[in-house]
C-alpha positions as CSV (number, residue, x, y, z in Angstrom):
1,M,3.8,2.1,-128.4
2,T,4.8,-1.1,-130.0
3,E,5.3,0.6,-133.4
4,E,7.6,3.2,-131.7
5,R,9.4,0.5,-129.8
6,S,10.0,-1.4,-133.0
7,Q,11.2,1.6,-134.8
8,L,13.7,2.5,-132.0
9,H,14.8,-1.1,-131.6
10,P,14.6,-3.0,-134.9
11,S,14.5,-6.8,-134.7
12,P,17.6,-8.8,-135.4
13,A,16.0,-10.4,-138.4
14,S,15.3,-7.1,-140.1
15,S,18.9,-5.9,-139.4
16,A,20.3,-9.1,-140.7
17,Q,18.2,-8.8,-143.9
18,A,19.4,-5.2,-144.4
19,T,23.0,-6.3,-144.0
20,T,22.4,-9.1,-146.5
21,V,21.0,-6.6,-149.1
22,N,23.9,-4.2,-148.6
23,N,26.4,-7.0,-149.0
24,D,24.7,-8.1,-152.2
25,Q,25.1,-4.6,-153.6
26,D,28.9,-4.6,-152.8
27,R,31.5,-5.9,-155.1
28,L,32.0,-9.7,-154.5
29,S,29.5,-9.4,-151.7
30,L,32.2,-8.0,-149.4
31,P,32.5,-4.5,-147.9
32,T,35.4,-2.3,-148.9
33,P,37.7,-2.9,-145.9
34,A,37.4,-6.7,-146.3
35,R,38.1,-6.5,-150.1
36,C,41.2,-4.3,-149.4
37,T,42.4,-6.7,-146.7
38,Y,41.9,-9.8,-148.8
39,G,43.5,-8.1,-151.8
40,A,46.6,-7.2,-149.8
41,L,46.9,-10.7,-148.4
42,G,46.6,-12.1,-151.9
43,G,49.3,-9.8,-153.1
44,F,51.6,-10.7,-150.2
45,A,51.1,-14.4,-150.9
46,T,51.8,-13.9,-154.6
47,G,54.9,-11.8,-153.9
48,L,56.2,-14.4,-151.3
49,F,55.8,-17.2,-153.8
50,L,57.5,-15.4,-156.6
51,G,60.3,-14.1,-154.4
52,V,61.0,-17.5,-152.9
53,S,61.0,-19.2,-156.3
54,H,63.2,-16.6,-158.0
55,G,65.5,-15.9,-155.0
56,S,66.2,-19.6,-154.4
57,Q,67.1,-20.2,-158.0
58,T,69.4,-17.1,-158.1
59,S,71.1,-18.0,-154.8
60,G,71.7,-21.6,-156.0
61,L,73.3,-20.4,-159.2
62,R,75.4,-17.8,-157.3
63,F,76.6,-20.5,-154.9
64,R,77.6,-22.8,-157.8
65,A,79.5,-19.9,-159.5
66,E,81.3,-18.9,-156.3
67,N,82.4,-22.4,-155.6
68,A,83.2,-23.6,-159.2
69,H,86.9,-23.4,-158.6
70,R,86.8,-25.7,-155.5
71,L,84.5,-28.6,-156.3
72,P,84.6,-31.5,-153.9
73,T,86.3,-34.8,-154.8
74,T,84.8,-37.1,-152.2
75,Q,81.3,-38.4,-151.5
76,K,81.2,-36.6,-148.2
77,G,82.4,-33.4,-149.8
78,W,79.6,-33.6,-152.4
79,Y,77.1,-34.2,-149.6
80,L,78.2,-31.1,-147.7
81,Y,78.4,-29.1,-151.0
82,H,74.7,-29.8,-151.9
83,K,73.7,-29.3,-148.3
84,S,75.3,-25.8,-148.3
85,K,73.8,-25.0,-151.7
86,N,70.3,-25.9,-150.6
87,Y,70.7,-23.9,-147.4
88,N,71.9,-20.8,-149.3
89,A,69.1,-21.2,-151.9
90,M,66.5,-21.5,-149.1
91,L,67.8,-18.4,-147.3
92,G,68.1,-16.3,-150.4
93,G,64.6,-17.3,-151.5
94,L,63.1,-16.4,-148.1
95,K,64.9,-13.0,-148.2
96,D,63.6,-12.2,-151.7
97,G,60.1,-13.4,-150.8
98,L,59.9,-11.2,-147.7
99,K,61.1,-8.2,-149.8
100,L,58.7,-8.7,-152.7
101,G,55.6,-9.8,-150.6
102,P,55.0,-6.4,-148.8
103,K,55.6,-4.5,-152.0
104,L,52.9,-6.5,-154.0
105,S,50.7,-6.4,-150.9
106,L,50.8,-2.6,-150.9
107,W,50.1,-2.3,-154.7
108,A,47.3,-4.8,-154.7
109,G,45.6,-3.2,-151.7
110,S,45.9,0.2,-153.4
111,V,44.0,-1.2,-156.5
112,F,41.0,-2.1,-154.4
113,A,41.2,1.2,-152.4
114,L,41.3,3.2,-155.6
115,E,38.4,1.1,-157.0
116,A,36.3,1.9,-154.0
117,A,37.2,5.6,-154.2
118,V,36.2,5.8,-157.9
119,D,32.9,4.0,-157.0
120,N,32.2,6.6,-154.3
121,I,33.0,9.5,-156.7
122,R,30.8,8.1,-159.5
123,G,27.9,7.1,-157.1
124,P,26.7,4.0,-155.4
125,R,24.7,2.9,-158.4
126,D,27.6,3.1,-160.9
127,K,29.7,0.1,-159.7
128,D,31.0,-1.5,-162.9
129,F,34.2,-2.4,-164.7
130,V,35.0,1.2,-165.5
131,S,36.1,1.9,-161.9
132,T,38.2,-1.3,-161.8
133,T,39.9,-0.3,-165.1
134,V,40.6,3.2,-163.9
135,A,42.1,1.8,-160.7
136,T,44.4,-0.7,-162.5
137,L,45.6,1.9,-165.0
138,T,46.4,4.4,-162.2
139,V,48.4,1.8,-160.3
140,A,50.2,0.7,-163.5
141,G,51.2,4.3,-164.1
142,A,52.3,4.8,-160.5
143,W,54.3,1.6,-160.7
144,S,56.0,2.8,-163.9
145,L,56.9,6.2,-162.4
146,W,58.1,4.6,-159.1
147,N,60.5,2.2,-160.9
148,R,61.4,4.8,-163.6
149,L,60.6,2.4,-166.4
150,P,61.3,3.5,-170.0
151,L,58.5,4.6,-172.3
152,T,58.1,1.3,-174.1
153,T,58.0,-0.7,-170.9
154,A,55.6,1.8,-169.3
155,A,53.3,1.4,-172.3
156,R,53.4,-2.4,-172.0
157,T,52.7,-2.1,-168.3
158,A,49.7,0.2,-168.9
159,K,48.4,-2.2,-171.5
160,L,48.7,-5.1,-169.0
161,G,46.9,-3.0,-166.4
162,L,44.1,-2.2,-168.9
163,Y,43.5,-5.8,-169.8
164,S,43.7,-7.0,-166.2
165,G,41.3,-4.3,-165.1
166,L,38.8,-5.1,-167.8
167,A,38.9,-8.8,-167.1
168,F,38.6,-8.5,-163.4
169,G,36.0,-5.8,-163.6
170,L,33.8,-7.8,-166.0
171,L,34.1,-10.9,-163.8
172,Q,32.9,-8.8,-160.9
173,D,30.0,-7.4,-163.0
174,L,29.0,-10.9,-164.0
175,A,29.0,-12.1,-160.4
176,G,27.0,-9.0,-159.4
177,L,24.5,-9.5,-162.2
178,A,23.9,-13.1,-161.2
179,R,23.1,-11.8,-157.7
180,G,20.7,-9.2,-159.1
181,R,22.9,-6.1,-158.6
182,R,22.4,-3.0,-160.8
183,L,25.0,-2.6,-163.5
184,A,25.5,0.8,-165.0
185,C,27.6,-0.6,-167.9
186,L,24.7,-2.5,-169.5
187,A,22.2,-1.0,-171.9
188,I,19.8,-4.0,-171.7
189,P,16.7,-3.7,-169.5
190,L,16.0,-7.0,-167.8
191,Q,12.4,-7.1,-168.9
192,T,10.8,-8.0,-172.2
193,P,7.9,-5.8,-173.6
194,E,5.5,-8.6,-172.8
195,E,6.6,-8.6,-169.1
196,E,6.2,-4.8,-168.9
197,N,2.6,-5.1,-170.0
198,E,1.7,-7.9,-167.5
199,G,0.2,-5.5,-164.9
200,P,1.1,-4.2,-161.5
201,E,0.2,-7.5,-159.8
202,E,3.3,-9.2,-161.3
203,P,6.6,-8.8,-159.5
204,R,8.7,-6.2,-161.3
205,K,12.2,-7.3,-162.1
206,L,15.5,-5.4,-161.8
207,R,16.2,-2.8,-164.5
208,V,19.6,-1.5,-165.6
209,R,20.1,2.1,-166.6
210,K,21.0,2.8,-170.2
211,T,24.5,4.2,-170.8
212,F,25.5,3.0,-174.3
213,G,24.7,4.7,-177.5
214,S,21.3,4.1,-179.1
215,K,22.5,1.9,-182.0
216,L,24.7,-0.3,-179.8
217,G,22.0,-0.5,-177.1
218,Q,19.4,-1.5,-179.7
219,K,21.6,-4.3,-181.0
220,L,22.5,-5.6,-177.6
221,R,18.8,-5.5,-176.6
222,Q,17.9,-7.5,-179.7
223,I,20.5,-10.1,-178.9
224,Y,19.3,-10.4,-175.3
225,L,15.6,-10.7,-176.3
226,S,16.5,-13.2,-179.1
227,V,18.3,-15.4,-176.6
228,R,15.3,-15.4,-174.3
229,R,13.0,-16.3,-177.2
230,G,15.3,-18.9,-178.7
231,K,16.0,-17.0,-181.9
232,L,19.7,-16.4,-181.5
233,M,20.6,-17.7,-185.0
234,E,18.2,-15.3,-186.7
235,I,19.7,-12.3,-185.0
236,M,23.3,-13.5,-185.7
237,I,22.5,-13.8,-189.4
238,G,20.9,-10.4,-189.4
239,L,23.9,-8.8,-187.7
240,A,26.3,-10.5,-190.2
241,V,24.3,-9.3,-193.2
242,S,24.1,-5.7,-191.8
243,S,27.8,-5.6,-191.2
244,Y,28.5,-6.0,-195.0
245,E,26.0,-3.3,-196.0
246,P,27.7,-0.1,-197.4
247,A,27.9,2.9,-195.1
């Protein structure tokens, strides 16, 4: 009876532990709705800041150009002139910020939503920088089509999306690897041959599935094992010598 009751009504500690494990397997230890919300808020804040700074500067210059033919001649006139200029700059910056903020909020939220969609398509165990790069490239292409950018500008936008997706995705992967999350992009098992032969009584560590080619995977594994054994200089010299060998 007690076992059935415990199965029907799990304890709060077990449910909290399961929630912690699930959060550790998520990107940035946050569920998908929270990541999309925070990303949209970050995009809105960025757009508001950029819009206010650009709009205030543009409105100030416009006010100076419109009133260049009637500059004041008294001290009171100059005071009212600068007061009006600052008011126009503040109002113009606020308008541009409120226009640009929702736009960047929508685009930033779509990046995180597309990233989660690609993760679901690839599988729950394949959360790595590839999904982030696909999401940023897709949003960069949609941005170029929406604004009807020329081909050269669209190519530069796609390159920026590629670099930003790689950087942000790799940062997420490093944070997940530090928490012990599986990374499909690595070809390095997190166990040395000595640890694999230690026996079943030793706690088994996390392994990462191999997805790279055999030669690249072997070199990365040699570098990883050399770092753990303190022989990094030897493997660096060996790789440098092998790179000058004729094909």
